[in-house]
LUMDRENLO-324130 format. One line per field, with one value per residue (C-alpha): residue number from 1; residue in one letter; x, y, z. Coordinates in Angstrom, 2 decimals. Layout:
residues N
pos	NUM|...
code	A|...
X	X|...
Y	Y|...
Z	Z|...
end
This chain:
residues 506
pos	1|2|3|4|5|6|7|8|9|10|11|12|13|14|15|16|17|18|19|20|21|22|23|24|25|26|27|28|29|30|31|32|33|34|35|36|37|38|39|40|41|42|43|44|45|46|47|48|49|50|51|52|53|54|55|56|57|58|59|60|61|62|63|64|65|66|67|68|69|70|71|72|73|74|75|76|77|78|79|80|81|82|83|84|85|86|87|88|89|90|91|92|93|94|95|96|97|98|99|100|101|102|103|104|105|106|107|108|109|110|111|112|113|114|115|116|117|118|119|120|121|122|123|124|125|126|127|128|129|130|131|132|133|134|135|136|137|138|139|140|141|142|143|144|145|146|147|148|149|150|151|152|153|154|155|156|157|158|159|160|161|162|163|164|165|166|167|168|169|170|171|172|173|174|175|176|177|178|179|180|181|182|183|184|185|186|187|188|189|190|191|192|193|194|195|196|197|198|199|200|201|202|203|204|205|206|207|208|209|210|211|212|213|214|215|216|217|218|219|220|221|222|223|224|225|226|227|228|229|230|231|232|233|234|235|236|237|238|239|240|241|242|243|244|245|246|247|248|249|250|251|252|253|254|255|256|257|258|259|260|261|262|263|264|265|266|267|268|269|270|271|272|273|274|275|276|277|278|279|280|281|282|283|284|285|286|287|288|289|290|291|292|293|294|295|296|297|298|299|300|301|302|303|304|305|306|307|308|309|310|311|312|313|314|315|316|317|318|319|320|321|322|323|324|325|326|327|328|329|330|331|332|333|334|335|336|337|338|339|340|341|342|343|344|345|346|347|348|349|350|351|352|353|354|355|356|357|358|359|360|361|362|363|364|365|366|367|368|369|370|371|372|373|374|375|376|377|378|379|380|381|382|383|384|385|386|387|388|389|390|391|392|393|394|395|396|397|398|399|400|401|402|403|404|405|406|407|408|409|410|411|412|413|414|415|416|417|418|419|420|421|422|423|424|425|426|427|428|429|430|431|432|433|434|435|436|437|438|439|440|441|442|443|444|445|446|447|448|449|450|451|452|453|454|455|456|457|458|459|460|461|462|463|464|465|466|467|468|469|470|471|472|473|474|475|476|477|478|479|480|481|482|483|484|485|486|487|488|489|490|491|492|493|494|495|496|497|498|499|500|501|502|503|504|505|506
code	M|G|A|G|G|P|R|R|G|E|G|P|P|D|G|G|W|G|W|A|V|L|G|A|C|F|V|V|T|G|F|A|Y|G|F|P|K|A|V|S|V|F|F|R|A|L|M|R|D|F|G|A|G|Y|S|D|T|A|W|V|S|S|I|M|L|A|M|L|Y|G|T|G|P|V|S|S|I|L|V|T|R|F|G|C|R|P|V|M|L|V|G|G|L|L|A|S|A|G|M|V|L|A|S|F|A|T|R|L|L|E|L|Y|L|T|A|G|V|L|T|G|L|G|L|A|L|N|F|Q|P|S|L|I|M|L|G|L|Y|F|E|R|R|R|P|L|A|N|G|L|A|A|A|G|S|P|V|F|L|S|A|L|S|P|L|G|Q|Q|L|L|E|H|F|G|W|R|G|G|F|L|L|L|G|G|L|L|L|H|C|C|A|C|G|A|V|M|R|P|P|P|G|P|G|P|R|P|R|R|D|S|A|D|D|P|P|A|D|A|D|A|D|A|D|A|D|A|E|A|E|R|P|G|L|R|L|R|E|A|P|P|G|G|R|P|R|R|R|L|L|D|V|A|V|C|A|D|R|A|F|A|V|Y|A|V|T|K|F|L|M|A|L|G|L|F|V|P|A|I|L|L|V|N|Y|A|K|D|A|G|V|P|D|A|D|A|A|F|L|L|S|V|V|G|F|V|D|I|V|A|R|P|A|C|G|A|L|A|G|L|A|R|L|R|P|H|V|A|Y|L|F|S|L|A|L|V|A|N|G|L|T|D|L|S|S|A|R|A|R|S|Y|G|A|L|V|A|F|C|V|A|F|G|L|S|Y|G|M|V|G|A|L|Q|F|E|V|L|M|A|A|V|G|S|L|R|F|P|S|A|L|G|L|V|L|L|V|E|A|V|A|V|L|I|G|P|P|S|A|G|R|L|V|D|A|L|K|N|Y|E|I|I|F|Y|L|A|G|S|E|V|A|L|A|G|I|F|M|A|V|A|T|K|C|C|L|R|R|S|R|D|T|P|P|G|Q|V|A|E|G|G|A|S|D|T|E|D|A|E|A|E|A|D|S|E|A|L|P|T|G|A|E|E|P|G|S|R|E|P|L|E|V|P|S|P|G|A|R|P|A|E|V|E|A|G|P|G|R|D|T|K|S|V
X	39.38|40.61|37.86|36.23|32.41|30.19|30.52|26.95|27.18|24.60|22.09|22.10|23.70|20.55|22.83|26.50|28.54|25.93|24.20|27.42|26.44|23.45|24.33|26.53|23.31|21.51|23.88|24.66|20.75|20.68|22.75|21.02|17.73|18.25|21.09|19.36|15.96|18.67|20.67|17.33|17.65|20.66|18.30|17.52|20.66|21.85|19.11|20.24|24.05|23.36|20.63|18.47|14.90|13.46|13.23|17.17|18.63|15.99|18.05|20.79|18.50|17.07|20.30|21.26|18.40|18.62|22.27|21.75|18.87|20.40|23.57|22.22|22.90|26.85|26.48|25.66|28.25|30.98|29.75|29.46|33.11|34.78|32.54|31.02|33.46|35.73|32.73|31.70|34.86|35.46|31.92|32.37|35.70|33.56|30.96|33.16|35.23|31.67|30.65|34.31|34.50|30.75|31.69|33.60|31.72|30.86|28.26|24.82|26.64|29.85|27.17|25.25|28.34|29.91|27.22|24.60|27.14|30.10|28.49|25.14|27.31|29.49|26.11|25.12|27.87|27.07|23.61|23.40|25.77|24.76|21.57|22.82|25.56|22.21|20.37|23.19|23.50|19.19|16.71|13.91|14.63|14.66|11.65|13.02|16.31|15.34|12.96|15.83|18.31|15.06|15.10|18.42|16.50|14.94|16.86|19.71|16.87|16.06|19.40|20.68|17.75|18.69|22.54|22.18|20.85|22.57|25.99|23.85|24.14|27.18|29.43|27.35|26.70|30.25|31.17|28.53|29.10|32.42|31.92|28.87|31.52|33.63|30.73|30.11|33.75|31.88|30.93|34.27|33.72|31.31|32.22|35.29|32.61|30.78|33.00|31.92|29.89|31.66|31.17|32.02|30.81|28.63|30.59|29.57|28.34|29.54|27.64|27.42|28.63|31.03|32.18|36.50|37.10|39.45|42.00|43.06|43.99|40.26|39.21|40.21|39.69|36.02|35.62|36.70|34.40|31.56|32.38|31.18|27.83|24.97|26.83|24.93|27.13|26.81|28.13|31.52|33.45|34.90|38.18|36.88|36.08|32.37|30.76|28.67|26.32|27.67|23.74|21.08|18.45|16.51|15.05|13.15|11.01|9.85|6.04|6.34|9.20|7.39|4.71|7.16|8.93|5.73|4.77|8.31|8.17|4.61|5.85|8.70|6.83|5.18|6.71|9.45|7.92|6.07|8.93|11.58|9.59|8.46|10.13|10.36|6.58|6.45|9.28|6.74|3.74|5.11|6.55|10.47|12.83|14.18|10.67|9.79|13.60|12.33|9.43|11.40|12.61|8.54|8.90|12.29|11.00|7.90|9.34|11.78|9.01|7.44|10.22|11.27|7.42|6.64|9.50|8.71|4.82|5.61|8.18|4.68|4.09|0.92|1.42|4.91|2.59|0.94|3.44|2.74|-0.40|0.66|3.10|-0.13|-2.07|1.23|1.34|-2.57|-2.11|0.63|-0.74|-4.44|-2.19|-0.88|-4.34|-5.99|-3.25|-2.71|-4.57|-2.44|-1.18|-1.05|2.21|0.00|-1.55|1.95|2.95|0.18|0.57|4.29|2.64|0.66|3.46|5.72|3.84|3.26|6.28|7.96|5.39|6.77|10.43|10.53|9.14|9.96|12.87|11.53|8.67|11.18|13.33|10.69|9.37|12.31|14.10|17.87|19.87|18.59|18.01|21.18|20.45|17.31|17.68|20.07|17.60|14.82|16.56|17.14|13.54|12.98|15.89|13.97|10.68|13.09|14.25|11.09|8.98|10.55|11.63|8.79|7.05|9.92|8.89|5.65|5.41|7.80|4.87|1.82|2.84|1.03|1.93|-2.02|-1.91|1.92|0.25|-2.69|-0.63|1.91|-0.54|-2.87|0.42|1.77|-2.15|-2.03|1.06|-0.61|-3.78|-1.79|0.41|-2.76|-4.91|-1.69|-1.22|-4.50|-5.41|-1.66|0.60|-1.90|-3.07|0.03|0.81|-2.08|-0.79|-0.49|3.67|4.62|3.67|6.78|6.15|7.18|10.82|11.70|11.35|8.50|6.55|6.62|9.75|13.33|14.94|18.54|19.08|21.04|21.48|21.86|18.07|16.25|14.82|13.49|10.60|10.47|7.01|4.99|7.08|6.80|7.56|11.38|12.60|12.93|16.66|17.50|17.44|19.71|18.40|19.36|21.55|18.81|18.49|19.16|17.40|15.47|17.71|15.51|16.51|16.34|14.74|15.39|13.53|9.57|10.18|8.41|10.90|10.53|12.62|13.28
Y	-26.40|-23.42|-20.39|-22.01|-22.53|-25.11|-25.41|-25.77|-27.72|-28.69|-29.71|-30.88|-34.54|-35.87|-38.35|-39.70|-37.53|-35.82|-37.94|-37.94|-34.03|-35.19|-36.61|-33.49|-31.50|-33.98|-33.31|-29.50|-29.14|-30.96|-29.06|-25.73|-26.45|-29.06|-27.38|-23.77|-26.11|-28.98|-25.85|-25.29|-28.13|-26.32|-23.36|-24.56|-24.79|-21.87|-19.82|-21.51|-20.70|-17.30|-15.84|-15.34|-15.72|-18.27|-15.22|-13.73|-17.31|-17.76|-15.09|-18.00|-19.88|-16.32|-14.81|-18.33|-18.97|-14.80|-15.18|-18.38|-16.61|-12.70|-13.60|-15.23|-12.03|-12.49|-15.75|-15.34|-12.56|-15.13|-17.65|-16.20|-14.73|-17.61|-20.83|-22.75|-25.35|-22.77|-20.95|-24.27|-24.99|-21.82|-21.96|-25.54|-23.51|-21.41|-22.71|-25.17|-22.22|-20.45|-23.16|-24.44|-20.33|-20.70|-23.36|-20.63|-18.40|-16.33|-14.21|-14.09|-11.53|-13.19|-16.47|-14.25|-13.41|-17.27|-19.57|-17.23|-15.00|-17.40|-20.47|-19.33|-16.98|-20.69|-22.74|-19.88|-20.05|-23.92|-24.36|-22.23|-22.82|-26.12|-25.98|-24.37|-26.64|-29.44|-27.57|-27.86|-31.64|-32.07|-30.51|-33.62|-35.78|-32.14|-32.07|-35.62|-34.65|-30.76|-33.41|-36.15|-33.51|-31.41|-35.04|-34.07|-31.57|-33.79|-36.87|-34.33|-33.06|-36.59|-36.90|-33.93|-33.18|-36.73|-36.57|-33.00|-34.22|-36.92|-34.26|-32.06|-34.61|-35.83|-32.52|-30.10|-27.27|-26.13|-29.65|-29.70|-27.90|-28.47|-31.61|-30.03|-28.01|-30.40|-32.54|-29.21|-29.95|-32.58|-29.83|-29.04|-32.68|-31.84|-28.59|-31.13|-33.42|-30.40|-30.85|-28.59|-30.50|-31.34|-29.15|-25.75|-22.81|-20.02|-17.66|-14.40|-12.71|-9.23|-5.89|-7.40|-9.15|-6.84|-6.29|-7.57|-10.79|-10.35|-11.81|-15.58|-14.01|-11.98|-15.00|-17.43|-14.92|-14.52|-18.15|-18.42|-15.80|-17.22|-20.84|-19.46|-20.74|-17.90|-15.09|-13.29|-11.86|-8.89|-7.31|-6.30|-3.66|-4.65|-6.20|-5.54|-8.13|-8.54|-6.84|-9.30|-9.60|-10.53|-9.67|-9.94|-7.31|-6.93|-10.37|-8.48|-6.67|-10.23|-10.67|-14.33|-13.70|-10.77|-13.05|-15.70|-13.37|-11.69|-15.75|-16.86|-13.83|-14.58|-17.64|-17.03|-15.44|-18.38|-21.26|-22.30|-21.26|-24.39|-26.51|-24.08|-24.10|-27.37|-28.82|-26.36|-26.36|-30.33|-29.82|-27.15|-29.33|-32.15|-33.80|-35.66|-34.30|-37.15|-37.65|-34.23|-34.23|-37.48|-34.84|-33.02|-36.37|-37.71|-34.00|-35.63|-39.00|-38.60|-35.44|-38.15|-39.51|-36.70|-34.65|-37.62|-38.59|-34.99|-34.39|-37.22|-36.15|-33.14|-34.31|-36.19|-34.57|-34.06|-31.86|-29.95|-27.29|-26.67|-26.91|-23.40|-24.67|-27.93|-25.49|-23.24|-26.91|-27.26|-24.07|-24.34|-27.79|-26.75|-23.81|-25.51|-27.94|-25.54|-23.81|-26.84|-28.20|-25.07|-26.59|-30.09|-30.19|-34.14|-36.39|-38.42|-35.33|-33.40|-36.39|-36.46|-32.58|-33.64|-36.19|-33.78|-31.11|-32.90|-34.39|-30.18|-29.11|-31.73|-30.87|-27.37|-28.33|-30.58|-28.07|-24.11|-23.95|-25.68|-23.42|-20.49|-22.27|-22.51|-19.27|-17.42|-20.17|-21.41|-18.59|-16.33|-18.63|-18.05|-14.46|-14.80|-17.64|-14.91|-12.54|-14.29|-15.70|-11.80|-11.01|-14.44|-13.43|-10.34|-12.62|-14.71|-12.01|-11.27|-14.27|-16.73|-14.30|-12.26|-15.70|-16.27|-12.35|-13.69|-16.51|-14.79|-12.19|-14.74|-18.07|-18.85|-21.19|-21.62|-17.71|-18.04|-21.53|-19.47|-16.33|-18.94|-20.87|-17.98|-16.47|-19.54|-20.59|-16.93|-17.11|-20.59|-19.01|-15.47|-17.61|-19.68|-16.18|-14.58|-17.47|-18.10|-14.79|-12.36|-14.99|-16.75|-14.01|-12.53|-15.98|-15.46|-12.02|-12.35|-13.65|-10.15|-8.14|-6.90|-5.96|-2.39|-2.71|-4.82|-8.15|-10.79|-11.94|-15.69|-15.77|-15.68|-14.04|-12.77|-9.34|-8.29|-5.27|-3.22|-1.74|-4.04|-7.52|-10.20|-12.68|-15.57|-17.36|-19.47|-22.47|-25.32|-23.88|-25.29|-25.66|-21.88|-21.05|-17.87|-18.57|-16.95|-14.40|-14.71|-11.80|-10.35|-11.77|-15.36|-18.00|-19.59|-22.01|-24.57|-24.97|-28.57|-28.38|-29.98|-32.63|-31.90|-28.87|-28.89|-28.01|-23.95|-21.73|-18.67
Z	-88.95|-90.67|-91.12|-94.07|-93.70|-95.14|-98.86|-100.80|-103.31|-105.90|-103.29|-99.31|-99.38|-97.15|-95.50|-95.22|-93.13|-92.57|-90.22|-87.98|-87.62|-86.63|-84.06|-82.99|-83.68|-80.81|-78.36|-78.64|-78.38|-75.90|-74.13|-74.81|-74.31|-71.46|-69.16|-68.47|-67.05|-64.83|-63.02|-61.11|-59.47|-57.53|-56.64|-53.16|-52.11|-53.63|-51.78|-48.79|-48.92|-50.52|-48.17|-51.60|-53.01|-55.61|-57.77|-57.17|-58.06|-61.04|-63.15|-63.27|-66.16|-67.39|-67.50|-69.59|-71.17|-72.08|-73.90|-75.47|-77.60|-77.21|-78.44|-81.51|-83.86|-82.73|-83.52|-87.25|-87.59|-86.62|-88.24|-91.51|-90.38|-89.17|-89.98|-87.60|-86.69|-85.15|-83.67|-82.04|-80.45|-78.67|-77.41|-75.55|-74.19|-72.72|-71.91|-70.26|-67.87|-67.15|-64.88|-63.17|-62.27|-61.06|-58.54|-56.98|-56.61|-53.56|-54.74|-56.79|-59.23|-59.55|-60.41|-63.00|-65.14|-65.02|-65.13|-66.80|-69.17|-69.31|-69.69|-71.83|-74.81|-74.84|-75.31|-78.15|-80.23|-80.54|-80.86|-83.93|-86.01|-85.27|-86.78|-89.73|-90.85|-90.34|-92.92|-94.90|-94.73|-95.23|-97.66|-98.60|-94.49|-93.36|-91.15|-89.80|-89.16|-87.50|-84.92|-84.29|-83.38|-81.13|-79.39|-77.74|-75.11|-73.49|-73.84|-72.21|-69.60|-68.17|-67.73|-66.53|-63.87|-61.78|-62.17|-60.92|-57.61|-57.47|-57.89|-55.71|-52.48|-52.95|-54.07|-53.32|-55.64|-56.35|-56.75|-59.02|-60.98|-61.05|-62.81|-65.28|-66.66|-67.43|-69.37|-71.37|-72.64|-75.26|-77.08|-78.40|-79.82|-81.04|-82.89|-84.75|-86.06|-87.95|-91.24|-94.35|-96.66|-100.69|-103.45|-104.55|-103.46|-105.13|-107.27|-107.03|-110.19|-112.04|-112.88|-116.22|-119.27|-120.31|-117.35|-117.24|-115.00|-112.10|-111.49|-110.51|-107.22|-106.74|-107.78|-105.34|-102.57|-103.82|-104.06|-99.73|-99.01|-100.89|-99.03|-95.61|-94.54|-94.47|-97.31|-99.24|-102.03|-103.66|-106.83|-106.70|-108.75|-112.30|-110.58|-107.12|-103.88|-103.95|-100.55|-97.93|-95.46|-91.76|-91.01|-93.58|-91.56|-94.37|-93.24|-91.00|-94.00|-94.35|-93.56|-92.44|-90.75|-89.02|-87.70|-86.83|-84.75|-83.16|-82.76|-81.07|-78.87|-76.79|-76.77|-75.23|-72.21|-71.20|-72.77|-70.43|-66.75|-66.21|-66.79|-64.32|-61.54|-61.62|-59.30|-56.99|-57.00|-56.46|-53.28|-51.98|-52.32|-50.01|-52.37|-51.85|-54.21|-55.75|-56.72|-57.72|-60.01|-61.29|-62.69|-65.18|-66.21|-67.57|-68.95|-70.79|-71.07|-73.56|-75.19|-76.81|-79.15|-79.39|-81.15|-83.90|-84.17|-85.04|-87.38|-89.34|-89.13|-90.88|-93.78|-94.82|-98.62|-97.35|-94.33|-95.11|-96.53|-93.28|-90.70|-89.45|-88.51|-87.12|-85.29|-83.87|-82.65|-80.74|-78.97|-78.55|-76.92|-74.76|-73.68|-72.44|-70.84|-68.66|-67.95|-67.00|-64.62|-62.48|-59.51|-59.75|-56.27|-55.99|-57.44|-59.48|-60.87|-61.68|-63.36|-65.54|-66.32|-67.20|-69.79|-71.99|-71.37|-72.58|-75.82|-76.69|-75.31|-77.39|-81.52|-80.42|-80.20|-83.29|-84.90|-84.30|-87.04|-88.87|-89.81|-90.20|-92.27|-94.16|-94.31|-95.30|-96.76|-96.81|-97.83|-95.38|-92.60|-90.72|-90.00|-89.53|-86.70|-84.88|-85.11|-84.04|-81.06|-79.91|-79.49|-77.69|-75.61|-74.46|-73.46|-71.29|-68.88|-69.04|-68.56|-65.62|-63.57|-63.20|-62.23|-59.23|-58.53|-58.44|-56.61|-53.97|-53.64|-53.72|-52.31|-55.07|-58.09|-59.64|-61.36|-63.07|-65.05|-65.83|-66.99|-68.39|-70.24|-72.15|-73.40|-75.11|-76.48|-77.72|-79.66|-81.18|-82.26|-83.46|-85.58|-86.83|-87.73|-89.60|-91.64|-92.97|-92.59|-94.33|-95.66|-97.10|-98.99|-100.09|-101.45|-103.87|-105.13|-108.86|-109.39|-111.12|-107.79|-105.65|-101.65|-100.50|-99.32|-102.72|-102.39|-102.14|-99.32|-100.11|-102.02|-101.29|-104.54|-104.62|-105.89|-108.99|-107.66|-104.89|-104.58|-106.71|-106.37|-108.67|-107.55|-108.38|-108.14|-105.56|-104.50|-101.87|-98.29|-97.39|-100.98|-101.71|-103.34|-105.08|-109.16|-111.77|-113.64|-117.09|-119.45|-122.14|-125.49|-123.91|-124.30|-121.06|-118.96|-117.27|-113.41|-111.59|-108.71|-105.43|-104.04|-103.55|-106.49|-109.99|-112.71|-113.51|-116.94|-115.82
end
């Protein structure tokens, strides 16, 4: 339980204790994505007690999601500094404390600060470290592992929504918040499961072969620092400690990362809006409260099947190199579902919408982090994930509150579905076109050509000096690892590739 983070051995074990880590990641993902949507069950009671409009109460879920995404860089820095397990334990306590304090709120502002800010921060400190740890335990089975972990979102959504309705009916929203706060303590148990994988961490490289070795204590300190997740060691002065990057902002110069970040921004503007508005939309259409809450469960049931199935499909040898296009297809399908169901009013039509929405939504959820891992590589994934979540937080703060304000002003949900569907479909089209025209063209450039900024657009090469990077040549997405460059005059060394890679010479 110390500060040491996960250690990287010769390669991820792709099993063993990784299955326990996968189970914990399943639970954490369920709370992170399912909880902000399930809280929408309490919105009508909050509107009645506080005399507020829907847009005002929708800020609770929006702030929670914004904290989940917006604190990504903070979570990346804390994980690099302290390790995954301590950060997740603290996050579980914060998430629980936020909901417990929210049960005593007397103003909406107090709800924003407790259920929104505090609980959202706690969920963020659990969500991102769990994904980082999952990437350390799986490589060959990583698409399947991501799909299974992502299935936690629909499972918990299908359970938390009816549970929230029952708690609201029996204990009111205050009692419901208090009990949900106790339920969030399970995040602490998940954090305790996050044991670092076995194997020694990477040792820092010296500037040259002539540099004198550091003393034993300095080497031991360097080893301890190297064991932290996401840490990228750089050269140190002779006898000194290596400098480290708590947050690798240089990943922003990677063209693949930029395309992914823009896609996620457009996607987040509209992806969550139908799910957040669905229950109240059905209630306003005359659907009984219990049946309206069950609609989220329908989305969850379909989503449960879609995520693992899509993860397994993306892991096939023929499809894994094209996972970005599969992700684009899922986004376009989700957007078209919103557009075609904008006028659904009957309960049967709403159920059909939930089935189609759950299928496409599950595909998006299963592929989104696999696409990012394949784009930037495992070493830069912690920093890239934090920065992407920050970009997504801005979109989350814009999308659902704006939709709620339009509902209050127009008293019409139809335009909301049109806007949300258009934004998500546009994200899918942009991803496909950019991948085809920009990223694919950059992969076809000669291996010796380096992109401006000192790093290849398609390779995750490690820098031997602060201002120099060496490209490693094209590799299969999701399998890029830094290759050590031999000193001048040395014989080429064979580098053993991971699963699905060819053996190359450096």
